[in-house]
N, C-alpha and C positions, 0 to 999 in steps of 0.2 A: 504494499499499499504507499502512497506518494502522499507525504505532509508539508505543508509547508512550513519552514523555521524561520522566523524571524530574529534579525542582530541589527548591532552597529557597530559601524567599519569607517576607521579615519584613514582618510585620503591626506598623505603624508607631503604629494607633492603641491597640493593646492593649500593645506594646512584648513582643510574645512573636514565637516562630521556628514556622513550618508549614512542617511538610512535604508535597508537593503533587505529585499527577501529569497531564501534561498531556499532550492527545491531538495528535500531530503527523502530517500528510501527507507519506511521502517516499516519490517514484516510483523505482520499481525499473528498472534499465538492462536488466537480462536476467536470464532465469528460465529454468528445463527444462520444456519442454513434456513434460506426464505422454505414458504410454506404455504403451498396453493390448493386449491378444493381438489378432490380428488372423487373419483364416482362410486370407490370404496368409503366415504365418509357416512358419516349417519346424516339422512333426512337433517334440513333446518327446519322442517315442519312437525317434529317430534322433539316431546321435551327433551330437553341437556337435566340433569342431575341436581348441576347447579344454580339452576334460577330458583329465585326465593319465593316465598310463599306467595306474598303480593300477586310475584310476577307470572304465576302459575296458575295463580283464581283469573288476572287478564287474561292470560290469553288462553283460559277454557272457557272463559266468556265469549268473546272473539267467536272461537273456533262453534261455537255452537249458534253461536248468532248467523257465523258463513255457513253452518249446513242447514240453518232454516233458510234462509234465503238460497241456497244452491234448489233443498227442495220447491220450496215454492218457484222459483225457476225453471225446475225440471216437468212439475206438473203445468206451465203453461206451456212449453213446448213439446209435454204429450198431446193438450189439445190442439195443438197447429198441423201437428202429423197429418200428411196425405196419404194415403193409400199407396202402397210400396209399388200397384203394380201399374205398369203406364202402357198406351195405346202404343207409342212409338216403338217400344220394346219385342211386343209382340211377335213382329217381322210378318206382318201382314201388309197390305196385298204380295204372299209370297211368287216368286218370279221361278219358274221351273227352269233349270239350267239345260242349254242344246245336248250336253254332255258333262259327266259326273266326277270325271277326273280332279285329284284334289280339293273334293268336297267333302266338310265335315263328317264327321259321324254325328247323329242327332237320335235322344232316347226315344223308346216303341212307346207305344199305349201302354202296353201291358204293365211294363215297367214302371212308367212315370204313377200311372193311377194307382199300382199299389203302394208306392212312395206316397204319393200325397195321400190314399187315404189312412195309411199308418201315422200319420202326422195329426190328421184330423181324431182320430181316433184315441191318439195322446194326448189330446185334449181334452177329451170325454164329449166328443163329436160325434156323434152316429151317425152315419150315411145312408142314405136309399140310394140308388142306381137307376141312372136314365129316366129322372123324372120332370115331368113336362113342365115350363114356366111358362107362363103367360102372364106378363104385366106390362101397361104401361109402354104397349107399343111392340114387348119384346115378345117373341115365342120360339123356343126353343129349346133341347132338352138338356138338361144340369147332367153330367157326367156323374155326380155325387152331391147330394141337395138333403139337410137335414130339416123338414118343415116346420118343426117346433121351436129352432131358433132362426128358423130364416137365411142360413148360410148355408152356401156351397161351391160348387167351381164345375169348370167345363176344360177341358183339356182338349183342347186347338189344334186338328191338326186335319190330316184330306178324309176324316172321316165323320167330323163333325161338322166341319165349315162348308158352307154352299159355295158355288162355280164364280161369285166376283171378289172372293175372297186370295184369287189366284192370277196367274199373268202367266203367259206364256209363250214363247216361237212361234207356236202352234196356232194354227185361224182357230177360231171354236168351228167354224164349219167349211170344208170344201166344196166344190163344183159338184162330184160326184154325189154328194150327198140331197142336192137340192132335186126338188119335184119337178115334172114335167114346165109346168107354166111357169116357175118360178126361174128352169133354165135357163128361160129363153127371156125372161128379163133380164139375168145374167149376163147372159150374151149381148142384148143390145147395148148392156151399158161399157160393157169391156170395148165395143165398136167403137165407142163413144168416148172413150176415157183414153184407151191405146196404152201402150206400155212404159208409164210412168210411176213415178213415188205417188203423182196426185192420184194415178188410178189407182196403185194399191190400197190406197187410202180409203177412194168411196167404194172400193169394190171392199174392205173391211165393213165399213159402215152399210153397206149393203145386208151384208150378214148378218150383223147385230139387231137391224130391222126387222128383218125377217126372224129373228129367237123372238123378241118382241113380242110379234105377231099371232106364230101358229106354237101349239103346244109340241109339235111332233120337231121343230126343232130345238126346243127349249130341254126335250129329255134327247135330244143327242149330244145336247151340249153337257149337259149333267155327267152324259155314261162318258164323253172324252176324259172332260177334264179329273173327274173323281174313278181314274180308271185303280185305284187300287183298291176301292169299297166292294168288293166280291159280289157282296148281298145285293145290294143295290143298281148293279151292274147288269145281275141274272134278273134279276125285276124288272128291267128297263127292258133287257132284251126281248123278254118272255112278251112282256106288253106290244112293242114293234112287231113279235111278229105273229100276233094272235089278231091286231087288231089294225086293218087293211083303209080306213078311212082317213086318213092323214091331216084333209081338210079342213076334219071336223073342229070346231071353235073347241070344243072344251076336248079335246082327243089330250091323252093321261092328264083331264082334273085330279082326279084322286089321289097320282104318284106324283104328283109337282106340290101338292097343297100340304102332304103329309110330310113331302118333302123339307116345304116352309116353312111348316111347323116345328120341326126335330132341328136342323141345321141352323147353327148360326151364319148371317150375312156379314159385309165389312161395317156395313151401317152401324146394325145391334153389337158390334165387337166395340168400336168404340163407345156406344152409349153403356154394357156392359159396366166397362170398367170405373165410370162416372155415376151411375143408377145409384140411389139413396136409400130407394124403396127395399132392395133386393141385393144381398151379398152373396155376389158370386165374384168368385175369383176366377179368372181369365189365365189358364197356365200353358202356353203355347211350344208345342215340339221347334217353332223355326224361332225360339228366343235364343240369341245369341250365345247368353250364358248358363244352357245347356248343350252348346256342342261343344264335343270332345273328338279328337282323331286319335284312331285306332291302331296302327302303326306305328310301330317302335320308334327309335335313335340308335344311331351307330355311334358305339364311343370306341376308344381303346383302351382295351388291358392293359394288365401292370407291363405284355410283353410287346406292347403298342399292336397288339391284331385288334382289328378294329371286330368289334362284337355287338351283338342286338341288344337295345335295354328296354325291355318293356315298361310304358307309362302306364304312370293310373288315371288318366286324363277322366275317365268315365266317372270316376268312383269321384273326383273334382266338382261335375258336371251335377250328378247326382245331389252330393254335398250343396250347391247354389240351387237345388231347387227344393233341398228340404228346408234350405234357410228362410224363400220367398216364401214357400206356404206356412211357415211359423211367425214369418215376419206380417203375413192379413192377417192371419190371427189372431195378434197381439193387436195388428191397430182396430180391428172390428170389433175386439172387447171393449178399447179401448174408448170406442163412439157409441159403444152402449148398444152397437146393434145387436148381441146376444149374453 
């Protein structure tokens, strides 16, 4: 350590006294090590043993006041808490891909329904299956529902949703499906518009107008979009084979009405999320939070050789679904919905 040294010196030549400072190096035998905070230190929120009795009671009183304020704030937050399910996260309208390479895997209906049912049951809510819901313009079958508590859910996939919930690179109809009089009108239109983007768009509009006008084309559209719903597809095929009066204004009426009453369309899907009179949760197969990749990842082992390491992304997707179901139930309970 360097310390300044003060002294008086005589200038013999000029016969004068001069005050000078000189620097002198002096070693320090002992010194205190600086004390910095450490993650190993006791939390400053905890009481020290050296706190006086007065300080202890003051701190305790302050802590109690803070705890009360925190509890009050928590209740206010709980009251303002929103439905954890958002329409924009459901993945609808869903667009089918032309090719499946690289697409994520999604939870199948059986797995998802078993998981959701188990969470409801763990909260002492027993559910009846495929319960018709008809209220405030809504008309569909809830996958699970408790009538006493007015709470349930619908698992949204190709089996439970209407055709307007899906987009596809494929047209709803094609030329080969048209009835003779509609085929003539189509050919006339195509001669007028020619082979252009505008012509393609007008042809698409032409098909959509036919679907709105005729039950025959409505059945074809449903059959085309919901190709994985084997039971409904078989029912439509049987009806088309046994009923040849395709121009009948009531063609397929019974099937179409049942379809509308059982399936969730896009408008209903948006309404369910914000519905106040009926607590129905919408859990979707196409929610990105429940998507996962089943393929493994290659990593080097201790010998530097690439080996396939299995992943547990499906377990993570299942956990995310479990958490969302519980969050919905907690929210509904905090809202006094059951």
